[in-house]
C-alpha positions as CSV (number, residue, x, y, z in Angstrom):
1,X,124.2,89.3,109.5
2,X,126.2,86.3,108.3
3,X,124.8,83.1,106.9
4,X,125.8,80.9,109.9
5,X,122.9,79.5,111.8
6,X,122.4,79.9,115.5
7,X,120.6,77.2,117.5
8,X,118.7,79.8,119.4
9,X,117.7,81.9,116.3
10,X,114.2,82.4,115.0
11,X,114.6,81.5,111.4
12,X,112.0,83.1,109.1
13,X,111.7,82.2,105.4
14,X,110.0,84.7,103.1
15,X,108.7,83.3,99.8
16,X,107.5,86.2,97.6
17,X,107.0,87.3,94.1
18,X,108.7,90.6,93.2
19,X,110.6,92.4,95.9
20,X,109.6,96.0,96.5
21,X,110.8,99.0,98.5
22,X,108.2,98.5,101.2
23,X,108.9,94.9,101.8
24,X,112.6,95.7,101.8
25,X,112.0,98.2,104.7
26,X,109.9,95.7,106.6
27,X,112.5,92.9,106.3
28,X,115.3,95.2,107.3
29,X,113.3,96.0,110.5
30,X,112.8,92.3,111.2
31,X,116.4,91.5,110.6
32,X,117.4,94.0,113.3
33,X,115.8,91.8,116.0
34,X,118.4,89.9,117.9
35,X,118.2,86.2,117.1
36,X,116.3,86.6,113.8
37,X,117.7,85.1,110.6
38,X,116.1,85.5,107.2
39,X,115.9,83.5,104.0
40,X,114.2,85.3,101.1
41,X,113.1,83.8,97.8
42,X,111.7,86.3,95.3
43,X,111.1,86.9,91.6
44,X,113.6,89.2,89.9
45,X,112.3,92.6,88.8
46,X,110.5,92.9,85.4
47,X,111.2,95.5,82.8
48,X,107.9,97.2,83.5
49,X,108.8,97.9,87.1
50,X,112.6,97.9,87.1
51,X,113.3,98.3,90.8
52,X,117.0,98.8,91.7
53,X,117.9,95.3,92.8
54,X,120.9,96.6,94.7
55,X,118.5,97.8,97.4
56,X,118.1,94.1,98.4
57,X,121.8,93.2,98.4
58,X,122.0,93.4,102.2
59,X,119.9,90.1,102.5
60,X,122.5,87.4,102.9
61,X,120.5,84.2,102.2
62,X,118.6,84.7,98.9
63,X,117.2,82.7,96.0
64,X,116.1,84.7,93.0
65,X,114.0,83.3,90.1
66,X,112.3,84.1,86.9
67,X,109.3,82.2,85.4
68,X,109.1,79.8,88.3
69,X,111.5,79.0,91.2
70,X,113.3,75.6,90.9
71,X,111.4,73.5,93.4
72,X,114.2,71.1,94.2
73,X,116.7,73.8,94.6
74,X,114.3,75.8,96.8
75,X,113.6,72.8,99.0
76,X,117.3,72.1,99.4
77,X,117.9,75.7,100.3
78,X,115.2,75.6,102.9
79,X,116.3,72.3,104.3
80,X,119.7,73.8,104.9
81,X,118.1,76.9,106.4
82,X,115.7,74.9,108.6
83,X,112.9,77.6,108.9
84,X,110.8,78.0,112.0
85,X,108.3,80.2,110.2
86,X,107.5,80.4,106.5
87,X,105.7,83.5,105.2
88,X,104.4,82.5,101.8
89,X,102.8,84.8,99.2
90,X,101.6,83.8,95.7
91,X,99.5,80.7,96.1
92,X,99.6,80.3,92.3
93,X,103.4,79.6,92.5
94,X,103.4,75.8,92.6
95,X,106.8,75.4,94.2
96,X,105.7,77.6,97.1
97,X,102.7,75.3,97.7
98,X,105.2,72.3,97.6
99,X,107.2,74.0,100.3
100,X,104.1,74.4,102.4
101,X,103.3,70.7,102.1
102,X,106.9,69.7,102.7
103,X,107.2,71.6,106.0
104,X,103.9,70.6,107.5
105,X,104.3,70.2,111.3
106,X,107.9,71.3,110.9
107,X,107.4,75.0,110.5
108,X,104.7,77.6,111.1
109,X,103.3,78.2,107.6
110,X,101.6,81.5,107.1
111,X,99.9,82.5,103.8
112,X,100.3,86.2,102.9
113,X,97.5,87.8,100.9
114,X,95.8,91.0,99.9
115,X,92.8,89.2,98.3
116,X,89.6,91.0,99.1
117,X,86.4,89.0,99.5
118,X,84.4,89.8,96.3
119,X,82.1,86.8,96.2
120,X,83.3,85.7,92.8
121,X,82.7,82.2,91.4
122,X,86.4,81.4,91.7
123,X,86.4,82.5,95.4
124,X,83.4,80.3,96.2
125,X,85.3,77.4,94.6
126,X,88.1,78.3,96.9
127,X,85.8,78.2,99.9
128,X,84.5,74.8,99.0
129,X,87.9,73.3,98.5
130,X,89.7,75.1,101.3
131,X,89.8,72.2,103.8
132,X,91.9,70.2,101.3
133,X,94.0,73.1,99.9
134,X,94.4,76.5,101.7
135,X,93.7,75.3,105.2
136,X,95.7,72.0,104.7
137,X,98.7,74.0,103.5
138,X,98.8,76.8,106.0
139,X,98.6,77.3,109.7
140,X,97.6,80.9,109.5
141,X,97.0,83.8,107.1
142,X,98.6,87.2,107.1
143,X,96.1,89.8,105.6
144,X,96.4,93.4,104.5
145,X,93.2,94.7,106.1
146,X,89.6,94.1,107.0
147,X,88.4,93.2,103.5
148,X,91.1,90.6,103.3
149,X,90.1,89.3,106.8
150,X,86.6,88.7,105.4
151,X,88.1,86.5,102.7
152,X,90.2,84.6,105.4
153,X,87.1,84.0,107.5
154,X,85.2,82.7,104.4
155,X,88.1,80.3,103.8
156,X,87.7,78.9,107.3
157,X,90.5,80.5,109.1
158,X,89.7,81.4,112.7
159,X,90.4,84.7,114.4
160,X,93.5,83.4,116.2
161,X,94.9,82.2,112.8
162,X,94.5,85.6,111.1
163,X,97.4,88.1,111.2
164,X,96.6,91.8,110.3
165,X,98.7,94.5,108.7
166,X,100.6,92.7,105.9
167,X,101.8,95.9,104.3
168,X,103.7,98.9,105.4
169,X,105.5,101.5,103.3
170,X,109.0,102.6,104.2
171,X,107.5,105.0,106.7
172,X,110.6,106.7,107.8
173,X,111.5,107.7,104.3
174,X,108.1,109.2,103.5
175,X,107.5,110.8,106.9
176,X,110.6,113.0,106.3
177,X,108.4,114.7,103.7
178,X,105.7,115.3,106.3
179,X,108.2,116.6,108.8
180,X,109.4,119.3,106.4
181,X,106.0,120.1,104.7
182,X,105.2,123.1,106.9
183,X,108.4,124.8,105.7
184,X,107.4,124.6,102.1
185,X,105.0,126.5,99.9
186,X,101.7,124.6,99.9
187,X,101.9,122.3,96.8
188,X,99.3,122.7,94.2
189,X,99.3,119.7,92.0
190,X,97.8,116.2,91.8
191,X,100.0,113.1,91.7
192,X,99.2,109.6,90.4
193,X,101.6,106.7,91.0
194,X,100.5,103.5,89.3
195,X,100.8,101.2,86.4
196,X,99.1,102.8,83.4
197,X,96.6,100.0,82.7
198,X,92.9,99.4,82.6
199,X,92.5,98.1,86.1
200,X,94.3,101.2,87.5
201,X,91.6,103.3,85.9
202,X,94.1,105.4,83.8
203,X,91.3,106.1,81.3
204,X,89.0,107.3,84.1
205,X,91.7,109.5,85.5
206,X,92.4,111.2,82.2
207,X,88.7,111.8,81.6
208,X,88.3,113.1,85.1
209,X,91.2,115.4,84.9
210,X,90.1,116.7,81.5
211,X,86.7,117.5,83.0
212,X,88.4,119.2,85.9
213,X,90.4,121.5,83.5
214,X,87.2,122.2,81.5
215,X,85.5,123.4,84.7
216,X,88.3,125.9,85.6
217,X,90.7,123.7,87.5
218,X,94.3,124.6,87.1
219,X,96.3,122.2,89.2
220,X,98.7,120.1,87.0
221,X,98.6,116.3,87.2
222,X,101.9,114.4,87.5
223,X,101.7,110.7,86.5
224,X,104.5,108.4,87.6
225,X,104.4,104.9,86.1
226,X,104.5,102.9,82.9
227,X,102.1,100.6,81.2
228,X,100.1,99.8,78.0
229,X,97.8,102.8,78.2
230,X,100.4,105.5,78.6
231,X,99.3,107.0,75.3
232,X,96.0,108.0,76.8
233,X,97.8,110.7,78.9
234,X,100.4,111.8,76.4
235,X,100.0,115.3,75.0
236,X,97.2,116.2,77.4
237,X,97.1,119.7,78.6
238,X,98.3,119.9,82.3
239,X,99.5,116.3,82.4
240,X,103.2,115.4,82.9
241,X,104.3,111.8,82.5
242,X,107.4,110.8,84.6
243,X,107.7,107.2,83.6
244,X,108.8,104.6,86.2
245,X,110.2,106.2,89.3
246,X,112.5,104.3,91.7
247,X,111.3,104.0,95.3
248,X,114.1,106.2,96.5
249,X,112.9,109.1,94.3
250,X,109.2,108.8,95.3
251,X,109.4,111.0,98.4
252,X,110.5,113.9,96.2
253,X,107.3,113.5,94.1
254,X,105.1,113.5,97.2
255,X,106.8,116.6,98.5
256,X,105.6,118.4,95.4
257,X,102.1,117.0,95.6
258,X,99.0,118.6,96.9
259,X,97.0,115.4,96.7
260,X,97.4,111.8,95.6
261,X,94.8,110.5,93.2
262,X,94.1,106.7,92.9
263,X,91.5,105.9,90.2
264,X,91.8,102.1,90.3
265,X,88.8,99.9,89.3
266,X,90.5,96.9,90.9
267,X,92.9,97.4,93.7
268,X,93.3,94.8,96.5
269,X,95.2,97.3,98.7
270,X,97.2,100.2,97.1
271,X,100.3,100.7,99.1
272,X,100.8,104.1,97.5
273,X,98.0,105.4,99.7
274,X,100.1,104.6,102.7
275,X,103.1,106.3,101.2
276,X,101.1,109.4,100.6
277,X,99.6,109.4,104.1
278,X,103.0,109.0,105.6
279,X,104.2,112.0,103.6
280,X,101.2,114.0,105.0
281,X,99.5,114.2,101.6
282,X,95.6,114.1,101.3
283,X,94.3,111.2,99.2
284,X,91.5,111.0,96.7
285,X,90.8,107.4,95.9
286,X,88.1,105.0,94.7
287,X,86.2,102.9,97.3
288,X,87.7,99.8,95.5
289,X,91.1,100.4,97.2
290,X,91.5,98.1,100.1
291,X,93.7,100.6,101.9
292,X,90.9,103.2,101.9
293,X,89.2,101.3,104.7
294,X,92.1,102.1,107.0
295,X,93.8,105.1,105.6
296,X,91.3,107.5,104.0
297,X,88.4,109.2,105.8
298,X,86.1,111.0,103.5
299,X,86.2,114.8,104.1
300,X,88.8,114.4,106.8
301,X,92.0,113.1,105.2
302,X,90.8,113.2,101.6
303,X,87.9,112.0,99.6
304,X,86.4,108.6,98.6
305,X,84.9,108.4,95.1
306,X,82.7,106.0,93.3
307,X,84.7,103.4,91.5
308,X,84.7,103.8,87.7
309,X,82.9,107.2,87.9
310,X,85.0,110.0,86.2
311,X,82.5,112.6,87.2
312,X,82.8,111.7,90.9
313,X,86.6,111.8,90.6
314,X,86.6,115.1,88.8
315,X,84.3,116.6,91.4
316,X,86.5,115.5,94.3
317,X,89.6,117.0,92.5
318,X,87.7,120.3,92.2
319,X,86.6,120.3,95.9
320,X,90.1,119.5,97.2
321,X,92.0,122.0,95.0
322,X,89.5,124.7,95.9
323,X,90.0,124.3,99.7
324,X,91.9,127.0,101.6
325,X,95.6,126.2,102.3
326,X,95.0,125.7,106.0
327,X,92.2,123.2,105.3
328,X,94.3,121.2,103.0
329,X,97.1,121.3,105.5
330,X,94.8,119.9,108.1
331,X,93.8,117.1,105.8
332,X,97.4,116.3,105.3
333,X,98.0,116.1,109.1
334,X,94.9,113.8,109.4
335,X,96.4,111.6,106.6
336,X,99.7,111.4,108.4
337,X,98.0,110.4,111.7
338,X,96.2,107.5,110.0
339,X,99.5,106.4,108.5
340,X,100.9,105.6,111.9
341,X,98.8,102.5,112.1
342,X,101.4,100.8,109.9
343,X,105.2,101.1,110.1
344,X,108.1,98.7,109.3
345,X,109.0,98.6,113.0
346,X,105.5,97.7,114.1
347,X,105.3,95.1,111.3
348,X,108.5,93.5,112.5
349,X,107.4,93.4,116.1
350,X,104.1,92.0,115.1
351,X,105.5,89.3,112.9
352,X,107.9,88.2,115.7
353,X,105.3,88.2,118.4
354,X,102.7,86.4,116.4
355,X,105.3,83.8,115.3
356,X,106.1,83.1,118.9
357,X,102.5,83.1,120.0
358,X,101.2,80.7,117.3
359,X,104.2,78.5,117.4
360,X,103.9,78.1,121.2
361,X,100.4,76.7,120.6
362,X,101.0,74.7,117.4
363,X,104.7,73.7,117.4
364,X,105.8,74.0,121.0
365,X,108.8,71.8,120.8
366,X,110.3,73.9,118.0
367,X,110.2,77.2,119.8
368,X,111.4,76.5,123.3
369,X,114.5,78.7,122.6
370,X,112.6,81.8,121.6
371,X,109.8,81.8,124.2
372,X,111.8,84.2,126.4
373,X,111.3,87.1,123.9
374,X,110.5,89.8,126.6
């Protein structure tokens, strides 16, 4: 798609932090709609998660930044683009808030968030000030799941202002693993894909896996990721550290995994759970993970464990690895079926339809040209 603007186009600006493989897949699906034009502003990859930036080269209208985006440059770019819809993540990025203020009553402004409602002091401050900040800046909010919808309701957004299903993995890429899983020997290993840091529970994972081995468990544990606590897993019997793995190489890891393990003590969503589910892999995860509400059914597609409890996690690893092959295969199929709730194609259709629906109500004069979407 070129950079020339069509009078009849739906112009969607996406203001993000770091680009990822899953967002790339969703934006590709959205760009395939006739009459959709995209502008994307995003933070360039960091060394700790060095995504291959060439994956995003297909996007024609882009502004990249480090530190903070240049507010004046961003506003000039957006004025030239003339967005109908702005999907804005990262409330803490001041230039993004400036954009939301600038385009009031000129574009449909939708805040994208995976914040769970946790009842913290900071969140209660947000609730008290929402009429002058969050609700003044945005016409709607795009949430990852039910726990995030609770936050949106607390902030004063109504049901018709709340969009659901913010995240989808690159489902086609991972479902290819599911489609060929029956032709392989049943995998017998655990996989962890995460940053190796305290909030991801790497210390809990290592303790749980050590206990699992001490009680006779023999499945190896493969850990993909980097971070400040990598040393906790180094040299441990049965543990293999892969370092950072590019999104394109992740399906191969899932193909060799008998189960994904997510030990996070703080995890607003955990997109990796969707990747595992799409690959037909059972999931063991803490109840803290926002995605668990939608993608993990205890004893059906995997196991839910108490957050921060290494004993609970170790017990779940023992139970799953001890199941017969056919039972684990059934869990994998159940996991795959749950993954179908979210796909890039469904994401793109939903974003387009919600944009037209809300714009027709709030900014009717802007969207006369796209109301004939059917």
